C-alpha positions in Angstrom: 15.5 32.2 -22.9 14.0 33.2 -19.6 14.5 31.8 -16.1 11.5 33.6 -14.7 9.9 31.2 -12.2 6.4 32.5 -13.0 6.7 31.3 -16.6 7.9 27.8 -15.9 5.6 24.8 -15.8 5.1 23.2 -12.4 7.1 20.1 -11.6 5.6 16.7 -12.4 4.0 15.1 -9.4 5.9 12.0 -8.1 5.0 9.1 -5.9 5.9 9.6 -2.3 6.0 7.1 0.5 3.4 7.7 3.2 4.6 7.3 6.7 2.1 9.3 8.8 -1.0 7.2 9.0 -2.7 9.6 11.5 -3.2 12.2 8.7 -4.4 9.6 6.1 -7.7 8.2 5.0 -9.3 5.1 6.4 -7.8 3.2 3.4 -4.3 4.5 4.1 -4.5 3.7 7.8 -5.5 0.1 7.0 -2.6 -0.3 4.6 -0.1 1.2 7.0 -1.2 -1.2 9.7 -0.9 -4.1 7.3 2.5 -2.9 6.2 3.7 -2.8 9.8 2.4 -6.4 10.4 4.2 -7.6 7.2 7.4 -5.9 8.3 7.0 -7.7 11.7 7.1 -11.0 9.7 10.3 -9.9 8.0 8.8 -8.9 4.6 9.3 -5.7 2.7 6.3 -3.4 2.5 5.8 0.2 1.4 2.6 2.2 1.4 2.5 4.9 -1.2 0.0 7.3 -2.8 0.0 8.5 -6.3 -1.1 12.1 -6.3 -4.8 12.1 -7.0 -5.1 8.4 -6.6 -5.8 5.8 -3.9 -3.1 4.5 -1.6 -1.6 1.1 -2.5 0.7 -1.3 -0.6 3.6 -2.7 -2.5 4.9 -5.9 -0.8 7.8 -8.1 -1.7 9.3 -11.2 -0.2 12.5 -10.7 1.8 13.8 -14.0 0.5 11.8 -14.7 -2.7 11.5 -12.5 -5.7 7.7 -12.5 -5.7 5.7 -9.3 -5.0 2.2 -8.2 -4.7 0.2 -5.0 -4.8 -2.5 -4.6 -2.2 -5.3 -2.2 -2.9 -8.4 -1.1 -0.9 -12.0 -1.0 -1.6 -15.3 -0.5 0.2 -17.9 -3.1 0.9 -21.6 -2.3 0.4 -21.9 -1.4 4.1 -19.1 1.1 3.8 -16.3 -0.7 5.6 -12.8 -0.5 4.1 -11.3 -3.8 3.0 -7.8 -4.6 1.7 -7.7 -6.7 -1.5 -5.2 -8.6 -3.5 -4.6 -7.3 -7.0 -6.9 -10.0 -8.4 -9.8 -8.7 -6.3 -9.9 -11.3 -3.4 -10.6 -9.7 -0.1 -8.2 -10.1 2.8 -9.4 -10.9 6.3 -10.5 -8.0 8.5 -7.9 -9.0 11.1 -4.6 -7.3 10.1 -2.4 -10.2 11.5 -4.4 -12.8 9.6 -4.2 -10.6 6.4 -0.4 -10.3 6.8 0.0 -14.1 7.1 -2.2 -14.5 4.0 -0.2 -12.0 2.0 3.0 -13.6 3.2 1.9 -17.0 1.8 1.6 -15.4 -1.6 4.9 -13.5 -1.7 6.9 -16.0 0.1 5.4 -19.5 -0.4 8.4 -21.4 1.0 7.9 -20.0 4.5 
C-alpha cells in the first residue's frame, strides 16, 4: 500500500456554488441577476455550475415545497435567455422573470 500522491487518482469534481458573476459567462451573469431578484422577493435561489457543464439556477419557495430549475439557452440571434425546465422562455427583464418564477414555486403568493 502506497500513500504516494503521484499514484493516487484525482478527486472527483463536485458542484460548487458560483458567487462571483463578474468572472462568469453571459449565462452565469444572467442567472446570478435572476437569483438576486428572487432572493429580493424572499425566495431561495442558488446558482451552480457542474464542472464541464452549463450553469443552472435552483430555486425553491421560501414557504412552499415547490422548486424549479432554471436553465439558459441562446436565441437564433445569439442573445442569452433564461428558461424553465420545460423549455418556456422567461422575460428578458430580470424583475419580470423573477415574478414569473415566483408564481411557479410559490403559487399562493
